[in-house]
C-alpha positions as CSV (number, residue, x, y, z in Angstrom):
1,M,-9.3,-6.2,-16.2
2,F,-6.1,-4.8,-14.9
3,L,-8.2,-2.7,-12.2
4,I,-10.0,-5.6,-11.1
5,T,-7.0,-7.7,-10.8
6,S,-5.5,-4.7,-8.6
7,V,-8.1,-4.5,-6.4
8,G,-8.1,-8.1,-5.9
9,V,-4.5,-8.5,-5.1
10,F,-4.9,-5.6,-2.6
11,F,-7.2,-7.5,-0.2
12,I,-5.1,-10.6,-0.7
13,W,-1.8,-8.6,0.6
14,Y,-2.6,-5.9,2.8
15,K,-2.1,-7.6,5.9
16,H,1.6,-8.1,5.0
17,C,2.1,-4.6,4.1
18,Q,4.5,-2.1,5.9
19,W,2.4,1.3,5.9
20,R,5.2,3.5,6.7
21,L,6.9,2.5,3.7
22,V,3.8,2.9,1.4
23,D,3.3,6.4,3.2
24,F,7.2,7.3,2.7
25,M,6.8,6.0,-1.3
26,C,3.7,8.1,-1.7
27,L,5.3,11.3,-0.9
28,F,8.0,10.7,-3.7
29,V,5.3,9.6,-5.9
30,L,3.3,13.2,-5.2
31,A,6.6,14.9,-5.6
32,G,7.1,13.3,-8.8
33,R,4.0,13.9,-10.3
34,F,4.2,17.7,-9.5
35,F,7.5,17.7,-11.0
36,G,6.1,16.2,-14.1
37,W,3.2,18.4,-14.4
38,L,5.5,21.4,-13.9
39,V,8.3,20.8,-16.3
40,F,7.4,18.1,-18.9
41,D,5.1,20.5,-21.1
42,H,8.3,22.4,-21.9
43,L,10.4,19.5,-22.8
44,N,10.2,18.4,-26.4
45,D,10.3,14.7,-27.7
46,H,13.9,14.2,-27.9
47,V,14.7,15.4,-24.4
48,M,12.0,13.2,-23.2
49,E,13.4,9.9,-25.1
50,L,17.1,11.1,-23.5
51,C,15.7,11.4,-19.9
52,I,13.8,7.9,-20.5
53,G,16.9,6.5,-21.8
54,V,19.2,7.9,-19.0
55,V,16.8,6.3,-16.5
56,V,16.9,2.9,-18.5
57,V,20.7,3.0,-18.3
58,I,20.9,3.8,-14.6
59,I,18.5,1.0,-13.6
60,A,20.4,-1.5,-15.9
61,V,23.8,-0.6,-14.4
62,N,22.3,-0.8,-11.1
63,Y,21.0,-4.0,-11.5
64,Q,24.3,-5.5,-13.0
65,T,26.2,-4.1,-10.3
66,N,23.9,-5.7,-7.4
67,T,24.2,-9.0,-9.3
68,L,27.9,-9.0,-9.7
69,R,28.0,-8.4,-5.8
70,A,25.7,-11.0,-4.8
71,G,28.0,-13.6,-6.6
72,A,25.8,-13.7,-9.9
73,K,23.0,-15.2,-7.8
74,I,19.5,-13.7,-8.1
75,K,17.7,-13.2,-5.0
76,T,14.0,-13.5,-4.9
77,P,12.2,-11.4,-2.1
78,V,11.1,-13.2,0.8
79,W,7.5,-12.2,1.5
80,V,7.0,-12.6,5.6
């Protein structure tokens, strides 16, 4: 069901996409996959939990900082 929905969404929104940004993001996706393939077999469960926790805390702090800078308003993206 998820895959069918993703294909449908792609055909609806592909006209509005900035393909240069997608290409740039794909480079980092491939680099992350390669890094994960090399490193994550050597880490135990506790280290993986710590890594995930650190990422979650960084995202939460970044969100709070951006929200406070915007005057406590949450900005919604505008699709053009």
